[in-house]
N, C-alpha and C positions, 0 to 999 in steps of 0.2 A: 632318540627317545622313543619307547613303546608303552602303549596304554593298554590295560587289562581291565576294561571298565566295569564288568560285573562284579568284581571284587575291590573296586576303588584303587587300584596300584598302577602308578607310572615307573616305568624302569627309567630312571631321569639322567641327565647329563650332569656329572659331578664335577665339582670344582676341588683340586688339591692343589697344594703349594708344589712348584717345581721343585726336583731334585737340587740340592745345594742349600736349601734352606733349612734351618736347623728345625726339625719337627718337635723337638723336647720345646723349644721356646714358642713355637707356633700353637701347639694345644693347650687350651686352657679350661679349667672345670667350668662346669655348669653355672651361669651367672646367679642362681637364687641359693648357692652353698655360702657358708660361713658369713651369713648376714648379720651376725653380732660380733664378728671378729675381723675388723679391719684389718688387722695386722697380717691376717693370711694374704690378703689382696695387696698389701705394701709388699710383702715378700715375692710375690709374684711378679709385680711391677720391677722390683730390684734385679730378678733372674732375667726377665725379658729384655730389659734395657732398651736399645733401639732397634732390636731385630724384628722383622715381621711377625706378627702374632694376632691371633684370634682375642687376646686381650685389648686390643685397639678397635675391634669391630663389635664389642658388646658393652652393655652397661650393666656390672655388677651391681647387685640388688642392695648390697650395702651401702650404695650412694643414691638410693631412691630418696626422694623428698629432701636431699641435701642440696647446698647452695651450687654445687659444681654439676648437678645432674643435667641440666640443659646442654652445658658446654660439653660434656661427656658424650651426650647422644649426637650432637653436632659433629664432633669430632669423630666419631664411630661412622656416621653416615659419609663423611668426607673421606675417610681412610679407606672404606670399601670402594669407591671410585678409583682412589689412586690406585690401590692394588690391582684393580681390573685394568686400568690404564697402563700400568707398569709390567704388566704381563708375568705376574708372579705366579699364575695358576696355569695348571693343565686340565684339560677336561677329558673325563673318563666317562664313557657311555656304559651303563651296566649296572646291575646289582652289585653290591660291595659286601663282601664276608668279612666280618669283624671278630678278632677275639681280645678280650679284655681280661687280663690277669692281674689280681690284686688280693693281697691277705690270703694267699694260698688258692683261691678259687679262680676259675677261668669261665667266663661268660662269654656265649656265641650269639652274633646277631647278624641282620642283613639291612644293608642301608638301601631304602627305597622312598619313593614319595606317595603320600596318600591323598585321596581326591577329598578335598573338603566339602563337596556337595555331600558326600555320605557320611558326615560327622556332624553330630548334633551334641552339646553340652547340656543341653536342659534337661532337668530332671524329669523322668519317664520316658526319655528317648528310647526310641525303638530301632536307630540306624545300625549300619553295618559297624560303624566306628563310633565310639563311646567313652565318655568319660569314666573313671571308677570313682570319683570322690566329687563332691560338691564344688562347683566351681564359683568362687568370688568374683562378682561382675564389677565391683569396685577395682580389682587389680587390673583389669583389661586395659582401661583408657591409658595409664602411664606406659605399658608396653605398646600400645599402638602407636605412641608417638616415635617410638624407635623403630618399629616394622614398616611404617608408613612412608618413610624417607628411605627407608633401605633398598640397595640395589641387589643385594644378595641376602640369604639367610644361611644360618649356621645352626643345625640342630642339636639340642640338649634332649630333645624328646625320646623316650624309650615307651614303644607299644609293645603290648603283650599279645600272643596269640597261645590257645589252649591247645596243645598237641602232644599228648602223652605217649603217643606212638612215635614220636620225633621224626616225622615226615617231611619236614620243610627246610629248617637250617640245619639240623645234624648231618643229613646226607652230604651238604656242600663241603664241609670240614673234611670228609672221606675222600673226596674227589680234589686233593691239591694238583694233580696233573692239569686240572682244566682251569686253574685258577692263576692270574698273573699277579704277583707280588708287587704292592703299592707302598707299604710302610711298615716298619718293624722297630720300635723304639720304646724306650724309658720315657714314663710321664714324669713331670716334675711335682715336686712336693710330696713325695712318698705314694703316690698314686698308682703305682704298679706299670704295668706293660700294656702296649697297645700294639695289636698287629691288624693289617687289613689287605685284602687281596681282591682283585675285580673279576667277577664271574663272567668269562669271556665266551664261553661255551654256550650257543643259544639251545642246546638240547637240554644242558643242565637248567638254564633260566626256564624252560618250558616246563621241566619235571617241576621245579619249585612251584610255579603259578598253578599247576595242576594239583599240587598238593593243598595249596592254599584254598583253591576252589572247592576241593572234595570237603575240607573243613567248613566251608560256608554252604555246602548243600543240604536242604532240608531233610533228606534221607538219615544224614550223620548228625546234623545239630539238633534235632527235635527228640530223638531218643537217647541222645547224650545225656541231656538236662532234663528229661522228663516233661517238657512242656509241649504245648501245642502252638499252632499257627497265629495264635493270639499273640505271641511273642516274637518280635523281629528277631532275624539272626544277627548274632554279635560276633564277629570275626576278630576285630583288633579293640583290644581295650586298653586306653592310655594308662600307662603306670607311673612315668614320671614326665614332668614337663607339661602337665594339664593346661596350665594358664597360658603356657607358648602356643600350644595348639589352638587354644580358645581365641588368643590373640589373632592367630593367623587367620582363622575362620571369620573373625569380626572384621578384620581389614579386608578379605575376599567379598563378603556381603556389601562393604561398602564401595568397593571398586568395580563389581560386578556390572552394574548398570551402565557404567561408562565403558567398558572393555569388551563387553560379551563373553561367552563361556568359554573361548579358547585363549587362555592366558595362562602363563607361568603360575601366577600367583594363586590359581585356583587349585593347587597343590603345595604340600608341605614335606619337606624332606624329614624322615624319621630313621630311628633304627628298631626293628621289630626284634624281639626275643621271645622264645619258648618260655613259658610259665612253668614247664617242668625241666628245665636246663638245672643240673644239678649244683651249677655255680652261682644261681640265683637263690638269693637269700633274703626273705622279707625282713626288714628292721621296723622297729617302732619309731614313731617321731615323737620325741618328747615335747613339752611346753615349759616356757620360763615366761614369769610375770617379772617386770621390771617396776620399781617403786612403788611396791606393795604397802597399803596405808591400813591395813587391818589384819588381825589374825586369821589365819588359813581355816581353823577348826570353826570359828565362829561363823564365817561366810559359808563353809559347807552345810553347816546345821542350820543356818537360815534359810540356805536354798533347799536343801533335800528333807529339812525337819530334823529336830533336835534327836528323835530316838532313831533316826534312819542311818547314823553315821558314827562309826566308832573309829578312832585313832589308836594305832600301835606305834608306840615309840621304838625305835631300833638302835642298837648300839654303832651300827656301822652301815655302808651300802650294800655289802652282800647280803646282810640279813634282811634288809627292805627288798632286795630284788627276788631274794626267795619267797618272801610271803607274797608278792605280786604274783610270780609264776606258777605258784602252786595252788592259787585261787580256783576253786570249783563250786559248782552250784550256780543259783540264781544271782546271788551277790556279786557284787564288782570290786576290785581293789586297784589300787595305783599307788605309786609311791610320791612321797613328798619330801624335798630337799629344800632346807634352808642354811644359813649361816649358822643357826643353832644345832644343826644335826639333820638326824634320817627319821621318818616315821612312814607306815603304811595305812591309809584311809580304806576303809571298806563302806559302801554304800548299800541299803538293803532295799531301797525302791530306785533302781535305776531308771533313768528317763529314756535309754535307748538299749537296743540290742547288744551293741559293743561298747566296753567300757570308755573307749575314746570319744564315743556320741554323748555319753553321759557327762563325761568330764568336760567336752567341750560346751556344751550346753552351759554347764555351771560358771565356766569360765567367761563365755560371753556375756552372761548376766553380771557376774562381777565386774568386769569391765565397764559395762554400761551404767553401773552403780557408782563408778569412780573409785572402786576398791583397789587399781592399780593403774599405772600410766601406760603401758603397753604390753604386748604380748610378742614372743617370739617362738617359731617353730624349729626344733634343734634335732639336728641329727648325730647320732653316738652318745655314748654313756659320758666319755671324758670331757665332751664339750658342755653336757647337762650340769654336770659338776662343778666344772670351772665356774661357768656361769650364775649357777645358784648358789654357790658360797660367797658371793659378793654382797656386800651390805645393800638392804633394800629389796633383794629379788628372792623370789620364790620357784623351785622348779618342780615339775610333775613328772615323774618314771612311768612309762605304759608299758605293757606287754606286748610282743609281736604278735600280729595277725598270721593265721594259717593260710598260707598262700592258695592251696587246693581249694578253697573255699571262694576264691575271688570271682571267678566268672559266674558262677552259680548264683551267688548272692546278688551282683550286679544285674543279671538276667530276673530273678525273681522279686528283688526288693529293690532295685534301683541303685542311684549312686551311694557311695559310703559317706560318713562324715569326714569333711575335709582333713586333710593331714592324716589320714588313718594310717597309712604305712609307707615305708622307704624301701626302695631296692637296693640294699646294701647301705653302707654307712656313708658319711659325707666325701671320703676321699675314693670311694667306690663309684661316685656319680660319673655320668658320662661327660667326657671332654669333646669340647669342641674341635674338630678335625675337618670333616668335609664341609663344603658350601654349594650353594645352588643358585643362578640368578632368577630373580623373580620379576623382572621388567621384562 
């Protein structure tokens, strides 16, 4: 392994299953997907059967808080050790170039490890590696129970770089002669295709690192965003898997006094992607309330003010979506989906610069007041409509965020409201494939 400390990068020793293992059954989607759809994970379990799989190494969050949670965690940690002892992994030292194709789009990325000493998820952080959305600290302890007893890590963390000139990742794909193929297969459950190759040429690795160093240099960073040295350089912005990286950080801070600074757990394996990759599309993350106990309009008017909210009934989902997407000006609009139909709500005195922030503030208050039993954050329109049409539920449809504003907003204003955007829909989320020892 090689460490480039100035930019917080480790070129890691990556574990991949040996040839002969069914990669389609090995790779499974990020654990925080389909959390209200246990049937998805049941289908995955049926497809995997008894084959080696990352499904056996993770805790799908659909099972968080359920009676089988502890048993699943213990089994996952036990299976990690068995897989290592049984020699199912091969070690590949180097950066790994990844192409993920799904829904007609291809995203390109690089697998590397980031230094948790250069990451801080706290609001107002000025570190080189930062969260893009608010971190819910209550979500960290359950994930710590998984990682603290783990001997390997499997990343579903996607970290963004702001590289409009495409100097870091894209040149790697153009140098296929310098890459060693590692895997090339179709993913399960209609999630597209995954292809990976090892960057074996050390000169190419050097070019990648130099391009990252240039993005992080003050002479490039400060003019790019029009800020001064009072703002810390932001090179890596966490796009997906913020709570997983926060968990890795919390575990490292707890372990550090016992092991010193030179330990594998100081780093976390991630995939970096370019914000300007044409295959990367920001999708909204919708909300669904379960066990709603009072009319939505009444709750909105109580929170924002009776004269500050209007509700427009819509004949179908398309009509509602169009109203939301066409909203301009200072007011904010989001969709409401119930078993009775569709509506668009417009608020004239928003509490946040982003509609998702105003809505989330309202929903947090509504839940606190006992207006509903629980909330879930849903990727994809189909899942939103499916869940919202069930008796007692209420869904909220949100517009997408402009991805080009992400870095500037985080640098100037700090973290976004939680669950502001999603890098693609649920089936486009990262699959667990690579692993790394953290002991």
